[in-house]
mmCIF file of the C-alpha atoms, coordinates in Angstrom:
data_MODEL
# 
_entry.id   MODEL 
# 
loop_
_atom_site.group_PDB 
_atom_site.id 
_atom_site.type_symbol 
_atom_site.label_atom_id 
_atom_site.label_alt_id 
_atom_site.label_comp_id 
_atom_site.label_asym_id 
_atom_site.label_entity_id 
_atom_site.label_seq_id 
_atom_site.pdbx_PDB_ins_code 
_atom_site.Cartn_x 
_atom_site.Cartn_y 
_atom_site.Cartn_z 
_atom_site.occupancy 
_atom_site.B_iso_or_equiv 
_atom_site.pdbx_formal_charge 
_atom_site.auth_seq_id 
_atom_site.auth_comp_id 
_atom_site.auth_asym_id 
_atom_site.auth_atom_id 
_atom_site.pdbx_PDB_model_num 
ATOM 1   C CA . ILE A 1 1   ? -32.136 8.417   2.275   1.00 0.00 ? 1   ILE A CA 1 
ATOM 2   C CA . ALA A 1 2   ? -33.485 8.825   5.544   1.00 0.00 ? 2   ALA A CA 1 
ATOM 3   C CA . SER A 1 3   ? -32.658 12.512  5.906   1.00 0.00 ? 3   SER A CA 1 
ATOM 4   C CA . THR A 1 4   ? -34.788 12.685  2.468   1.00 0.00 ? 4   THR A CA 1 
ATOM 5   C CA . TYR A 1 5   ? -37.542 9.746   1.516   1.00 0.00 ? 5   TYR A CA 1 
ATOM 6   C CA . GLY A 1 6   ? -37.440 9.060   4.978   1.00 0.00 ? 6   GLY A CA 1 
ATOM 7   C CA . ARG A 1 7   ? -37.925 12.450  6.433   1.00 0.00 ? 7   ARG A CA 1 
ATOM 8   C CA . ALA A 1 8   ? -40.954 13.065  3.802   1.00 0.00 ? 8   ALA A CA 1 
ATOM 9   C CA . ASN A 1 9   ? -41.982 9.005   4.697   1.00 0.00 ? 9   ASN A CA 1 
ATOM 10  C CA . ILE A 1 10  ? -41.864 8.177   7.624   1.00 0.00 ? 10  ILE A CA 1 
ATOM 11  C CA . GLN A 1 11  ? -44.524 8.570   11.150  1.00 0.00 ? 11  GLN A CA 1 
ATOM 12  C CA . GLU A 1 12  ? -44.824 7.830   14.069  1.00 0.00 ? 12  GLU A CA 1 
ATOM 13  C CA . GLY A 1 13  ? -44.993 3.690   14.254  1.00 0.00 ? 13  GLY A CA 1 
ATOM 14  C CA . ASP A 1 14  ? -44.318 2.790   11.562  1.00 0.00 ? 14  ASP A CA 1 
ATOM 15  C CA . GLU A 1 15  ? -41.371 0.746   11.510  1.00 0.00 ? 15  GLU A CA 1 
ATOM 16  C CA . ILE A 1 16  ? -37.503 0.242   10.179  1.00 0.00 ? 16  ILE A CA 1 
ATOM 17  C CA . LEU A 1 17  ? -36.053 -3.493  9.279   1.00 0.00 ? 17  LEU A CA 1 
ATOM 18  C CA . ILE A 1 18  ? -32.493 -4.350  8.716   1.00 0.00 ? 18  ILE A CA 1 
ATOM 19  C CA . SER A 1 19  ? -30.292 -6.110  10.191  1.00 0.00 ? 19  SER A CA 1 
ATOM 20  C CA . GLU A 1 20  ? -27.992 -7.306  12.604  1.00 0.00 ? 20  GLU A CA 1 
ATOM 21  C CA . PHE A 1 21  ? -24.557 -7.253  10.906  1.00 0.00 ? 21  PHE A CA 1 
ATOM 22  C CA . GLU A 1 22  ? -25.382 -3.844  8.971   1.00 0.00 ? 22  GLU A CA 1 
ATOM 23  C CA . HIS A 1 23  ? -22.398 -1.272  8.627   1.00 0.00 ? 23  HIS A CA 1 
ATOM 24  C CA . HIS A 1 24  ? -22.686 1.547   10.575  1.00 0.00 ? 24  HIS A CA 1 
ATOM 25  C CA . SER A 1 25  ? -23.832 3.808   7.828   1.00 0.00 ? 25  SER A CA 1 
ATOM 26  C CA . ASN A 1 26  ? -27.022 1.599   7.994   1.00 0.00 ? 26  ASN A CA 1 
ATOM 27  C CA . ILE A 1 27  ? -27.816 1.383   10.799  1.00 0.00 ? 27  ILE A CA 1 
ATOM 28  C CA . VAL A 1 28  ? -26.973 4.955   13.273  1.00 0.00 ? 28  VAL A CA 1 
ATOM 29  C CA . PRO A 1 29  ? -28.714 7.104   10.371  1.00 0.00 ? 29  PRO A CA 1 
ATOM 30  C CA . TRP A 1 30  ? -32.024 5.012   10.819  1.00 0.00 ? 30  TRP A CA 1 
ATOM 31  C CA . GLN A 1 31  ? -31.582 5.676   14.240  1.00 0.00 ? 31  GLN A CA 1 
ATOM 32  C CA . MET A 1 32  ? -31.559 8.893   14.336  1.00 0.00 ? 32  MET A CA 1 
ATOM 33  C CA . LEU A 1 33  ? -34.811 9.393   12.211  1.00 0.00 ? 33  LEU A CA 1 
ATOM 34  C CA . VAL A 1 34  ? -36.520 6.921   14.460  1.00 0.00 ? 34  VAL A CA 1 
ATOM 35  C CA . LYS A 1 35  ? -35.633 9.150   17.204  1.00 0.00 ? 35  LYS A CA 1 
ATOM 36  C CA . GLU A 1 36  ? -37.146 12.320  15.170  1.00 0.00 ? 36  GLU A CA 1 
ATOM 37  C CA . LYS A 1 37  ? -39.859 10.879  13.680  1.00 0.00 ? 37  LYS A CA 1 
ATOM 38  C CA . GLY A 1 38  ? -41.621 8.492   16.861  1.00 0.00 ? 38  GLY A CA 1 
ATOM 39  C CA . ALA A 1 39  ? -40.995 4.664   14.195  1.00 0.00 ? 39  ALA A CA 1 
ATOM 40  C CA . VAL A 1 40  ? -39.792 1.588   15.089  1.00 0.00 ? 40  VAL A CA 1 
ATOM 41  C CA . LEU A 1 41  ? -35.955 0.208   14.172  1.00 0.00 ? 41  LEU A CA 1 
ATOM 42  C CA . LYS A 1 42  ? -36.378 -3.762  14.097  1.00 0.00 ? 42  LYS A CA 1 
ATOM 43  C CA . PHE A 1 43  ? -33.979 -5.838  13.443  1.00 0.00 ? 43  PHE A CA 1 
ATOM 44  C CA . VAL A 1 44  ? -33.175 -9.522  11.641  1.00 0.00 ? 44  VAL A CA 1 
ATOM 45  C CA . PRO A 1 45  ? -31.163 -11.270 13.980  1.00 0.00 ? 45  PRO A CA 1 
ATOM 46  C CA . LEU A 1 46  ? -27.826 -13.616 13.170  1.00 0.00 ? 46  LEU A CA 1 
ATOM 47  C CA . ASP A 1 47  ? -27.789 -17.651 12.897  1.00 0.00 ? 47  ASP A CA 1 
ATOM 48  C CA . LYS A 1 48  ? -25.102 -18.067 14.985  1.00 0.00 ? 48  LYS A CA 1 
ATOM 49  C CA . GLU A 1 49  ? -24.852 -21.230 13.044  1.00 0.00 ? 49  GLU A CA 1 
ATOM 50  C CA . THR A 1 50  ? -24.640 -20.359 9.628   1.00 0.00 ? 50  THR A CA 1 
ATOM 51  C CA . GLY A 1 51  ? -23.198 -17.442 10.275  1.00 0.00 ? 51  GLY A CA 1 
ATOM 52  C CA . CYS A 1 52  ? -25.766 -15.792 7.517   1.00 0.00 ? 52  CYS A CA 1 
ATOM 53  C CA . LEU A 1 53  ? -29.211 -13.762 8.405   1.00 0.00 ? 53  LEU A CA 1 
ATOM 54  C CA . ASP A 1 54  ? -31.764 -15.982 10.161  1.00 0.00 ? 54  ASP A CA 1 
ATOM 55  C CA . LEU A 1 55  ? -34.488 -15.235 7.461   1.00 0.00 ? 55  LEU A CA 1 
ATOM 56  C CA . LYS A 1 56  ? -36.411 -17.962 9.346   1.00 0.00 ? 56  LYS A CA 1 
ATOM 57  C CA . ARG A 1 57  ? -37.655 -14.644 11.412  1.00 0.00 ? 57  ARG A CA 1 
ATOM 58  C CA . LEU A 1 58  ? -38.263 -12.406 8.608   1.00 0.00 ? 58  LEU A CA 1 
ATOM 59  C CA . PRO A 1 59  ? -41.789 -13.052 8.160   1.00 0.00 ? 59  PRO A CA 1 
ATOM 60  C CA . GLU A 1 60  ? -42.430 -12.432 11.619  1.00 0.00 ? 60  GLU A CA 1 
ATOM 61  C CA . LEU A 1 61  ? -40.536 -9.378  11.811  1.00 0.00 ? 61  LEU A CA 1 
ATOM 62  C CA . LEU A 1 62  ? -42.510 -7.682  8.888   1.00 0.00 ? 62  LEU A CA 1 
ATOM 63  C CA . SER A 1 63  ? -45.325 -6.425  9.077   1.00 0.00 ? 63  SER A CA 1 
ATOM 64  C CA . ASP A 1 64  ? -48.124 -3.788  7.126   1.00 0.00 ? 64  ASP A CA 1 
ATOM 65  C CA . LYS A 1 65  ? -45.962 -1.605  8.963   1.00 0.00 ? 65  LYS A CA 1 
ATOM 66  C CA . THR A 1 66  ? -42.863 -1.951  7.812   1.00 0.00 ? 66  THR A CA 1 
ATOM 67  C CA . LYS A 1 67  ? -42.099 1.073   5.052   1.00 0.00 ? 67  LYS A CA 1 
ATOM 68  C CA . ILE A 1 68  ? -38.824 0.779   4.842   1.00 0.00 ? 68  ILE A CA 1 
ATOM 69  C CA . VAL A 1 69  ? -36.308 -2.672  4.819   1.00 0.00 ? 69  VAL A CA 1 
ATOM 70  C CA . SER A 1 70  ? -32.485 -1.883  4.170   1.00 0.00 ? 70  SER A CA 1 
ATOM 71  C CA . ILE A 1 71  ? -29.773 -4.590  4.194   1.00 0.00 ? 71  ILE A CA 1 
ATOM 72  C CA . GLN A 1 72  ? -26.482 -5.435  2.967   1.00 0.00 ? 72  GLN A CA 1 
ATOM 73  C CA . HIS A 1 73  ? -25.547 -7.147  -0.392  1.00 0.00 ? 73  HIS A CA 1 
ATOM 74  C CA . VAL A 1 74  ? -22.336 -8.682  0.705   1.00 0.00 ? 74  VAL A CA 1 
ATOM 75  C CA . SER A 1 75  ? -20.911 -8.697  4.306   1.00 0.00 ? 75  SER A CA 1 
ATOM 76  C CA . ASN A 1 76  ? -17.397 -7.803  4.873   1.00 0.00 ? 76  ASN A CA 1 
ATOM 77  C CA . VAL A 1 77  ? -18.084 -8.958  8.471   1.00 0.00 ? 77  VAL A CA 1 
ATOM 78  C CA . MET A 1 78  ? -19.319 -12.657 8.000   1.00 0.00 ? 78  MET A CA 1 
ATOM 79  C CA . ALA A 1 79  ? -17.914 -13.341 4.766   1.00 0.00 ? 79  ALA A CA 1 
ATOM 80  C CA . ASN A 1 80  ? -21.647 -14.165 2.842   1.00 0.00 ? 80  ASN A CA 1 
ATOM 81  C CA . ILE A 1 81  ? -24.205 -12.631 0.260   1.00 0.00 ? 81  ILE A CA 1 
ATOM 82  C CA . ASN A 1 82  ? -27.320 -12.151 1.157   1.00 0.00 ? 82  ASN A CA 1 
ATOM 83  C CA . PRO A 1 83  ? -30.072 -13.935 -0.396  1.00 0.00 ? 83  PRO A CA 1 
ATOM 84  C CA . VAL A 1 84  ? -31.604 -10.873 -1.542  1.00 0.00 ? 84  VAL A CA 1 
ATOM 85  C CA . ASP A 1 85  ? -33.918 -12.600 -4.047  1.00 0.00 ? 85  ASP A CA 1 
ATOM 86  C CA . GLU A 1 86  ? -35.660 -13.710 -1.198  1.00 0.00 ? 86  GLU A CA 1 
ATOM 87  C CA . ILE A 1 87  ? -35.918 -10.964 0.840   1.00 0.00 ? 87  ILE A CA 1 
ATOM 88  C CA . VAL A 1 88  ? -37.272 -8.922  -1.835  1.00 0.00 ? 88  VAL A CA 1 
ATOM 89  C CA . SER A 1 89  ? -40.208 -11.675 -2.432  1.00 0.00 ? 89  SER A CA 1 
ATOM 90  C CA . LEU A 1 90  ? -41.099 -11.680 1.048   1.00 0.00 ? 90  LEU A CA 1 
ATOM 91  C CA . THR A 1 91  ? -41.156 -7.904  1.698   1.00 0.00 ? 91  THR A CA 1 
ATOM 92  C CA . ARG A 1 92  ? -43.348 -7.342  -1.008  1.00 0.00 ? 92  ARG A CA 1 
ATOM 93  C CA . MET A 1 93  ? -45.372 -9.869  0.275   1.00 0.00 ? 93  MET A CA 1 
ATOM 94  C CA . LEU A 1 94  ? -45.299 -9.450  4.281   1.00 0.00 ? 94  LEU A CA 1 
ATOM 95  C CA . GLY A 1 95  ? -44.557 -5.009  4.174   1.00 0.00 ? 95  GLY A CA 1 
ATOM 96  C CA . ALA A 1 96  ? -46.395 -2.290  4.201   1.00 0.00 ? 96  ALA A CA 1 
ATOM 97  C CA . SER A 1 97  ? -48.160 -2.164  0.303   1.00 0.00 ? 97  SER A CA 1 
ATOM 98  C CA . ASP A 1 98  ? -45.022 1.188   -0.035  1.00 0.00 ? 98  ASP A CA 1 
ATOM 99  C CA . VAL A 1 99  ? -42.486 -0.236  1.513   1.00 0.00 ? 99  VAL A CA 1 
ATOM 100 C CA . LYS A 1 100 ? -39.391 0.912   0.076   1.00 0.00 ? 100 LYS A CA 1 
ATOM 101 C CA . ILE A 1 101 ? -36.274 -1.632  -0.075  1.00 0.00 ? 101 ILE A CA 1 
ATOM 102 C CA . ILE A 1 102 ? -32.719 -0.496  0.067   1.00 0.00 ? 102 ILE A CA 1 
ATOM 103 C CA . LEU A 1 103 ? -29.689 -1.829  -0.774  1.00 0.00 ? 103 LEU A CA 1 
ATOM 104 C CA . ASP A 1 104 ? -26.363 -1.577  0.924   1.00 0.00 ? 104 ASP A CA 1 
ATOM 105 C CA . ALA A 1 105 ? -24.202 -2.844  -2.770  1.00 0.00 ? 105 ALA A CA 1 
ATOM 106 C CA . CYS A 1 106 ? -20.489 -1.259  -1.408  1.00 0.00 ? 106 CYS A CA 1 
ATOM 107 C CA . GLN A 1 107 ? -19.050 -4.790  -0.642  1.00 0.00 ? 107 GLN A CA 1 
ATOM 108 C CA . SER A 1 108 ? -21.031 -7.157  -3.737  1.00 0.00 ? 108 SER A CA 1 
ATOM 109 C CA . VAL A 1 109 ? -20.431 -4.067  -6.574  1.00 0.00 ? 109 VAL A CA 1 
ATOM 110 C CA . PRO A 1 110 ? -16.836 -4.169  -6.872  1.00 0.00 ? 110 PRO A CA 1 
ATOM 111 C CA . HIS A 1 111 ? -16.694 -7.956  -6.845  1.00 0.00 ? 111 HIS A CA 1 
ATOM 112 C CA . MET A 1 112 ? -19.567 -9.455  -8.287  1.00 0.00 ? 112 MET A CA 1 
ATOM 113 C CA . PRO A 1 113 ? -21.984 -8.248  -11.498 1.00 0.00 ? 113 PRO A CA 1 
ATOM 114 C CA . VAL A 1 114 ? -24.912 -6.688  -9.749  1.00 0.00 ? 114 VAL A CA 1 
ATOM 115 C CA . ASP A 1 115 ? -28.175 -5.849  -12.082 1.00 0.00 ? 115 ASP A CA 1 
ATOM 116 C CA . VAL A 1 116 ? -30.551 -3.319  -10.438 1.00 0.00 ? 116 VAL A CA 1 
ATOM 117 C CA . GLN A 1 117 ? -33.010 -4.438  -12.497 1.00 0.00 ? 117 GLN A CA 1 
ATOM 118 C CA . ALA A 1 118 ? -33.035 -8.017  -11.857 1.00 0.00 ? 118 ALA A CA 1 
ATOM 119 C CA . LEU A 1 119 ? -32.680 -7.453  -7.600  1.00 0.00 ? 119 LEU A CA 1 
ATOM 120 C CA . GLY A 1 120 ? -36.263 -5.780  -7.757  1.00 0.00 ? 120 GLY A CA 1 
ATOM 121 C CA . VAL A 1 121 ? -35.132 -3.122  -5.192  1.00 0.00 ? 121 VAL A CA 1 
ATOM 122 C CA . ASP A 1 122 ? -35.827 0.612   -4.751  1.00 0.00 ? 122 ASP A CA 1 
ATOM 123 C CA . PHE A 1 123 ? -32.254 1.708   -3.638  1.00 0.00 ? 123 PHE A CA 1 
ATOM 124 C CA . ILE A 1 124 ? -28.955 0.653   -4.353  1.00 0.00 ? 124 ILE A CA 1 
ATOM 125 C CA . ALA A 1 125 ? -25.824 2.616   -2.460  1.00 0.00 ? 125 ALA A CA 1 
ATOM 126 C CA . ALA A 1 126 ? -22.282 1.900   -2.699  1.00 0.00 ? 126 ALA A CA 1 
ATOM 127 C CA . SER A 1 127 ? -18.656 4.192   -2.254  1.00 0.00 ? 127 SER A CA 1 
ATOM 128 C CA . GLY A 1 128 ? -16.174 4.593   -5.000  1.00 0.00 ? 128 GLY A CA 1 
ATOM 129 C CA . HIS A 1 129 ? -13.059 3.911   -2.872  1.00 0.00 ? 129 HIS A CA 1 
ATOM 130 C CA . LYS A 1 130 ? -14.834 -0.086  -2.465  1.00 0.00 ? 130 LYS A CA 1 
ATOM 131 C CA . MET A 1 131 ? -14.219 -0.105  -6.442  1.00 0.00 ? 131 MET A CA 1 
ATOM 132 C CA . CYS A 1 132 ? -11.064 0.925   -6.251  1.00 0.00 ? 132 CYS A CA 1 
ATOM 133 C CA . GLY A 1 133 ? -12.061 4.612   -7.257  1.00 0.00 ? 133 GLY A CA 1 
ATOM 134 C CA . PRO A 1 134 ? -11.413 8.095   -5.094  1.00 0.00 ? 134 PRO A CA 1 
ATOM 135 C CA . THR A 1 135 ? -12.423 8.542   -1.806  1.00 0.00 ? 135 THR A CA 1 
ATOM 136 C CA . GLY A 1 136 ? -15.711 11.100  -1.540  1.00 0.00 ? 136 GLY A CA 1 
ATOM 137 C CA . ILE A 1 137 ? -17.799 9.577   -4.159  1.00 0.00 ? 137 ILE A CA 1 
ATOM 138 C CA . GLY A 1 138 ? -20.066 7.156   -4.788  1.00 0.00 ? 138 GLY A CA 1 
ATOM 139 C CA . PHE A 1 139 ? -23.258 6.470   -6.461  1.00 0.00 ? 139 PHE A CA 1 
ATOM 140 C CA . LEU A 1 140 ? -26.658 5.943   -5.547  1.00 0.00 ? 140 LEU A CA 1 
ATOM 141 C CA . TRP A 1 141 ? -29.084 4.437   -7.367  1.00 0.00 ? 141 TRP A CA 1 
ATOM 142 C CA . GLY A 1 142 ? -33.167 4.543   -7.111  1.00 0.00 ? 142 GLY A CA 1 
ATOM 143 C CA . LYS A 1 143 ? -36.121 4.203   -8.838  1.00 0.00 ? 143 LYS A CA 1 
ATOM 144 C CA . GLU A 1 144 ? -36.637 7.145   -11.215 1.00 0.00 ? 144 GLU A CA 1 
ATOM 145 C CA . GLU A 1 145 ? -40.426 8.049   -10.165 1.00 0.00 ? 145 GLU A CA 1 
ATOM 146 C CA . ILE A 1 146 ? -38.953 7.450   -6.176  1.00 0.00 ? 146 ILE A CA 1 
ATOM 147 C CA . LEU A 1 147 ? -35.942 10.008  -6.940  1.00 0.00 ? 147 LEU A CA 1 
ATOM 148 C CA . ASN A 1 148 ? -38.321 12.878  -8.927  1.00 0.00 ? 148 ASN A CA 1 
ATOM 149 C CA . ALA A 1 149 ? -40.961 12.332  -5.623  1.00 0.00 ? 149 ALA A CA 1 
ATOM 150 C CA . MET A 1 150 ? -38.132 13.111  -3.081  1.00 0.00 ? 150 MET A CA 1 
ATOM 151 C CA . PRO A 1 151 ? -36.918 16.238  -1.366  1.00 0.00 ? 151 PRO A CA 1 
ATOM 152 C CA . PRO A 1 152 ? -33.743 17.541  -2.502  1.00 0.00 ? 152 PRO A CA 1 
ATOM 153 C CA . TYR A 1 153 ? -31.114 16.738  0.518   1.00 0.00 ? 153 TYR A CA 1 
ATOM 154 C CA . MET A 1 154 ? -29.702 20.053  0.132   1.00 0.00 ? 154 MET A CA 1 
ATOM 155 C CA . GLY A 1 155 ? -29.978 23.618  -2.106  1.00 0.00 ? 155 GLY A CA 1 
ATOM 156 C CA . GLY A 1 156 ? -27.969 25.493  -4.355  1.00 0.00 ? 156 GLY A CA 1 
ATOM 157 C CA . GLY A 1 157 ? -26.747 26.003  -8.015  1.00 0.00 ? 157 GLY A CA 1 
ATOM 158 C CA . GLU A 1 158 ? -27.414 22.803  -10.239 1.00 0.00 ? 158 GLU A CA 1 
ATOM 159 C CA . MET A 1 159 ? -29.973 21.850  -7.937  1.00 0.00 ? 159 MET A CA 1 
ATOM 160 C CA . ILE A 1 160 ? -32.720 23.957  -8.836  1.00 0.00 ? 160 ILE A CA 1 
ATOM 161 C CA . ASP A 1 161 ? -34.656 24.304  -12.234 1.00 0.00 ? 161 ASP A CA 1 
ATOM 162 C CA . GLU A 1 162 ? -36.769 27.915  -11.419 1.00 0.00 ? 162 GLU A CA 1 
ATOM 163 C CA . VAL A 1 163 ? -35.518 29.970  -8.725  1.00 0.00 ? 163 VAL A CA 1 
ATOM 164 C CA . TYR A 1 164 ? -37.862 33.248  -8.050  1.00 0.00 ? 164 TYR A CA 1 
ATOM 165 C CA . MET A 1 165 ? -37.514 35.806  -5.017  1.00 0.00 ? 165 MET A CA 1 
ATOM 166 C CA . ASP A 1 166 ? -40.533 33.638  -2.837  1.00 0.00 ? 166 ASP A CA 1 
ATOM 167 C CA . HIS A 1 167 ? -40.177 30.136  -4.155  1.00 0.00 ? 167 HIS A CA 1 
ATOM 168 C CA . SER A 1 168 ? -37.681 27.169  -6.539  1.00 0.00 ? 168 SER A CA 1 
ATOM 169 C CA . THR A 1 169 ? -38.917 24.564  -8.226  1.00 0.00 ? 169 THR A CA 1 
ATOM 170 C CA . PHE A 1 170 ? -36.588 21.849  -8.242  1.00 0.00 ? 170 PHE A CA 1 
ATOM 171 C CA . ALA A 1 171 ? -34.480 19.944  -11.327 1.00 0.00 ? 171 ALA A CA 1 
ATOM 172 C CA . LYS A 1 172 ? -35.400 16.486  -12.239 1.00 0.00 ? 172 LYS A CA 1 
ATOM 173 C CA . ALA A 1 173 ? -33.010 13.512  -10.474 1.00 0.00 ? 173 ALA A CA 1 
ATOM 174 C CA . PRO A 1 174 ? -30.453 13.005  -10.163 1.00 0.00 ? 174 PRO A CA 1 
ATOM 175 C CA . ALA A 1 175 ? -29.620 16.740  -10.233 1.00 0.00 ? 175 ALA A CA 1 
ATOM 176 C CA . ARG A 1 176 ? -31.568 17.556  -7.436  1.00 0.00 ? 176 ARG A CA 1 
ATOM 177 C CA . PHE A 1 177 ? -29.705 16.233  -5.290  1.00 0.00 ? 177 PHE A CA 1 
ATOM 178 C CA . GLU A 1 178 ? -26.762 17.269  -6.402  1.00 0.00 ? 178 GLU A CA 1 
ATOM 179 C CA . ALA A 1 179 ? -26.656 21.337  -5.300  1.00 0.00 ? 179 ALA A CA 1 
ATOM 180 C CA . GLY A 1 180 ? -22.949 23.327  -6.584  1.00 0.00 ? 180 GLY A CA 1 
ATOM 181 C CA . THR A 1 181 ? -20.039 22.509  -8.221  1.00 0.00 ? 181 THR A CA 1 
ATOM 182 C CA . PRO A 1 182 ? -19.969 18.423  -8.506  1.00 0.00 ? 182 PRO A CA 1 
ATOM 183 C CA . ALA A 1 183 ? -17.194 16.531  -7.099  1.00 0.00 ? 183 ALA A CA 1 
ATOM 184 C CA . ILE A 1 184 ? -15.497 16.439  -10.670 1.00 0.00 ? 184 ILE A CA 1 
ATOM 185 C CA . ALA A 1 185 ? -12.141 14.707  -10.481 1.00 0.00 ? 185 ALA A CA 1 
ATOM 186 C CA . GLN A 1 186 ? -14.078 12.173  -8.123  1.00 0.00 ? 186 GLN A CA 1 
ATOM 187 C CA . ALA A 1 187 ? -16.549 11.533  -10.401 1.00 0.00 ? 187 ALA A CA 1 
ATOM 188 C CA . ILE A 1 188 ? -13.902 11.408  -13.724 1.00 0.00 ? 188 ILE A CA 1 
ATOM 189 C CA . GLY A 1 189 ? -11.095 8.334   -11.211 1.00 0.00 ? 189 GLY A CA 1 
ATOM 190 C CA . LEU A 1 190 ? -14.917 6.704   -10.248 1.00 0.00 ? 190 LEU A CA 1 
ATOM 191 C CA . GLY A 1 191 ? -15.360 6.505   -14.145 1.00 0.00 ? 191 GLY A CA 1 
ATOM 192 C CA . ARG A 1 192 ? -12.195 4.766   -14.781 1.00 0.00 ? 192 ARG A CA 1 
ATOM 193 C CA . ALA A 1 193 ? -12.803 2.524   -11.691 1.00 0.00 ? 193 ALA A CA 1 
ATOM 194 C CA . ILE A 1 194 ? -15.569 1.515   -12.919 1.00 0.00 ? 194 ILE A CA 1 
ATOM 195 C CA . GLU A 1 195 ? -13.722 1.322   -16.562 1.00 0.00 ? 195 GLU A CA 1 
ATOM 196 C CA . TYR A 1 196 ? -11.472 -0.829  -14.828 1.00 0.00 ? 196 TYR A CA 1 
ATOM 197 C CA . LEU A 1 197 ? -13.334 -3.141  -13.087 1.00 0.00 ? 197 LEU A CA 1 
ATOM 198 C CA . GLU A 1 198 ? -15.986 -4.136  -15.908 1.00 0.00 ? 198 GLU A CA 1 
ATOM 199 C CA . GLU A 1 199 ? -12.565 -5.470  -17.753 1.00 0.00 ? 199 GLU A CA 1 
# 
């Protein structure tokens, strides 16, 4: 998301908000993006009394410059479930009109039902190995209109619509993000892991 949506939409002075206890995969890409774009990375602090996000601070961290909020659903470090509904509500009220909310669901999807429609976020990411599946695969769910407006992550076969000598057009999501031969064995393994978790 940082490499595609972020590069296409984040401008100098825009703000990205994450928490102090995110996984490195939800810190480092944003650090790289803000350095490239001249944007600002802000952090929701930890409430040292409760071990949870200090949501009392959230309103002062959100502004019309807040373009991305990326928070984990469940913390395997702090052993808590973040109140996504409250975070989404405050973000939609106080963030930029086009703010995007990303949920790292790697720790929640294997242990609890996750209804992407009910959560009201724009993107959800999860990894296969946390779901009893193979390594090297996961999923990114996003609202269709946002995904189809994003530039592709990589170029190659399978992600194109039409190719000419001077330009190409790209397939609709999800194919536009799946250049080359897919990870077929991993996808089959992830599918079986999801069936197992649903049982």
